[in-house]
N, C-alpha and C positions, 0 to 999 in steps of 0.2 A: 806217765800220764795215762789215765784210764781211756781205753778205746771205746767205752760204752756211752760216753757223753753224747747226747743228741747233737747232731750237727747244727751249727748256727749259720744262717745265710743273712748277709747284710747287703741291702740294695742301696748303693750310693748314687743318688740321682744328680749329684754335683749341681751345676747351674744350668742344666739343660731345659728345665720346664718352668713356665710361669705358675703362680700359685693355683690358679683354677685348673690347669692341666695336671698338677700334682694331685689334687683332690680327685680328679677324674680317674687318673691312673691307679691311685690307691683303692678306689672303689672297684675297678676292674680286677686288680690283684686279689682283693679280699673276696670278691664274689667268686672268682675262679678258684681261689684257695679253699673256700667252703665246699665247692663242688668236688674238688680233688682231695678232700679230707686232709688239708694241710695240718701238720702236727702243731698243736698250740705251743707257742714260745720258740718256734724254729726259725722265724723270720723277723728281721728288723729292717725298717725303712729309714733312710737318711734323706729327708727332703731338704730343700733350701731353707734358710733361716726365715724367710718371709712366708713360706708355706707350712712351716713346721707345726704351728699351733692348730691350723685348720685340718691338716692331715691327722694329727694326733687325736683331735676331738672326734673326727669322723670314725676312726678305727675303734676308739674306745666306746663310742656311743652305739654304733651300728654293728660292729663285728668283734665285740669284746671276747667272745668265746675263742677266737683264734689267737688271742694274746700276741698280736703283732707289735713288736717293740718299736720305739722311735729313737733315732740317734740324731744328734746335731752334727753338722759337718765340721765344726770347729768351736772353740770358745776363746775367751781372752785370758791372759795371765794376770789381768788386773782384778782387784777387788771392786765391789760396787762403789761408785763415787764419781769424781770428775774425770771421766774417761770417754769422751765423745766418740760414738760409733762402736764402742766395744761391748761385748756381751759376756759378762762374768758367768762362771759356771753355776753359781747359785741362782741366777736368773732363769736357768733352764730347768730347774727342779719343777716337777709337776707336769711339764710338757715332754721333756726328753728323758729316756731311760739311760742313755749313754751318749758319749761324745767321741767322735773320730778326731784324733790328734796326729799331726805330723805327716799328713798325706803328702806324697811327692809333689803334688801340684801346689801345696802350701810351701814346701821347701824351695820350690822353683821361684817363689816370690820372696825368698830371703829368710825364711824361718830356720833358725839354728836348733841343734839338739838341746842346748841350754834353755832356749825359749820354750820349746816343746815340753821340756821337763818341768818348767814353771807352770805351764798349763796343766800338766799331769798332776802336779801337787795341788792345784786349785780344785781339780775334779775329785781327788781323793778326799780333800777336806770337806767338799760339798756333799760327798756321798753319792756321786754320780759315776757310773761305770766308765772307765777310760778304755778306748780302743786305739792303741798306738801303732802307727804304720812305720815299718822299717823296710829298706830295700836298697839294692845295688843298681848301678847304672850301666854296667858293661857285661854283656852276655858272654864275653870271651875269657873272663878271668877263671882261674882254677877254683875248684870247690873249696879248698882251704882258704883262698883269698876272699872268696865271697862270704864264707861263714865268718871269717875274722872281721870283715868290714861291717856286717850286720850286727855282730856282737858289740863292736866298738860304738855303733850308733846307739844301741840300747844302753850301754854304760854311760854314754854322754847324756842321754835323756835322764837316767837315774841321778846323775850328778846335778843336772839342772833342777830336778825335784828336790834334791838335798839342800840347795841354796835357800829354799823356803821352808826348811825344817821337815821335809817329808822323806824319811829314809826308805831304803829298799824294802824292808819288811812291811812297812805301811803300804807301799805300792803293791807288793805281791799279795797282800791281804785284802786289797780293794776289789778283787775280781777283775783286775786288768786283763785285757785280751790283746795279743799282738797280731797284727795283720802283716804278713810278709808280702810285699808288693814290689817285685823287680821292675824298675822304671822302664827297662827296655821291653817289657811285655805289655804295659798298660796302653790300651788303645791300638795295639799293633795287629791284633787278630791272631797273634802267635803267643800262646801261653808258655810259661816255663814248664819244664818237665816235672812230674811228681817227685822224681828222684832229687832234683835240685831243691824243691821245697822241703822235702823230708830231711835233707842234710842240714838245711838252715834251722829247722825245728830242733834237731838233735843238738846243734851247737848252742842254741838259746837255752835249752833245758839243761845243758851242762853247767850253766852259771849257778852260783850259790842259791840254794832254796828255790830253784825254778823248775823242778821236775814236774810240777802240776800246772805249769803255765799253759794257758789256752791259746792256741795259735791257729790263725786262719791263713788262707792263701788268697791273693787278689792279683788279677792281671789277665785280661782276655779270656775269662772263664765262660764256657757255654755248656749247653746240655750234653755235648759229646765228650768234653774233657773233665767235667765236674767230678764224676765218680772216681776217676783215677787219683785225684788229689787226696781223697779220703780213704784210700786203700792201704796206706802204710800203717804199721802197728808199732807199739812201743814208744820209745822216745822220739821217733821220727813221725809220729802220727799227727795229722792235722784235724782240727775240730770244726771246720767250716770254711766259708768262702766270703770274700768281699767282692761284690759284683758291681761292675760299672755299666757299660753299654747294654749288656743283656738284660739289665733290670728295668730298662725303659719300655719294655713290652711285656705285658702280663703273661702272655703265652710262653715267651722265652724264659722268663723267671720261673714259671711253674714247671717247665721242662727240666730245669736244674734241680728244683725241689724234688721232682719225681726221681731224677737220676741218683740223688744222694739218699733217697729213702724217707723223706719227710712229707711226701705227698704220694697220692696213688692215681 
C-alpha cells in the first residue's frame, strides 16, 4: 500500500445533531477549514439522513473549493420499490459520495455480515463508494486472535456481497475503504494503540488481491493521538481516520486535520 496517499478524515456525526445544527456545524468546519488551508478532498462528513441533502448542498454551493465529501451513514440492501422506510443506494447518488456500512452501532441492532455484504453489493452496483466498518469487541484478546476475527468479518461480508452476484474483484475495484473500529475503543476516550491498528491492517492486506486496500482507524481519536495512527509504513500503514465525538466541534476536528498534515 502506498504511504503517499493523502489521509482521509471522515466525520461521523451519527444521530447527535438536528438538521439545522448539522448545517451550522458544517458551516463552521468549512469556514475554519478555509482559514486553515484544509487540503481539498481530505475531509468527508457523514450527517444524518435527514440533514444529508442540506449539508451537501451547502458545502457544494458555498465551499466547493474544499471538496469536502459527503457520506451517508447507512443504506438499504433493497432495490427501489415497495420497501417502506428503506433508502436504496441508488437514491443517494447525487447527494452522497460514499456510504458507511456495518458500523458497530448498526451491528448492535442486529445487522449481520451477510446483510452488510448485501448492502455493499448494492453500493458497488450503484457506483457509490463503500466504507466498510470492521472491529473486535474484546481488548484482551491476542493480536493473532484479533486479526483473525477481523479477517473473518471481512470474508463474511464479501460472502454476503457474493449472494447478489458481486464478487471480491468487483468489491476491491470499487474503491472500497475499510474502517477498523474496535468496539471497546468507541466512545471510551481510550483509543487502541497504533500498533494494534497496524497489525489489523497487515492482516487485511494479506488477503487475496488486497495489498492496495485503503484502511482507516476509528475509535476515540483526537488531536493528540491522530498522528500516531498514520505513522506506520508498508502493509501496516493506515490511510486516514473515522472520527466520532471529536468531529462534533469544528476546532477539535481541525486539530486532527492539522495533526495529520492536511491543514495548517
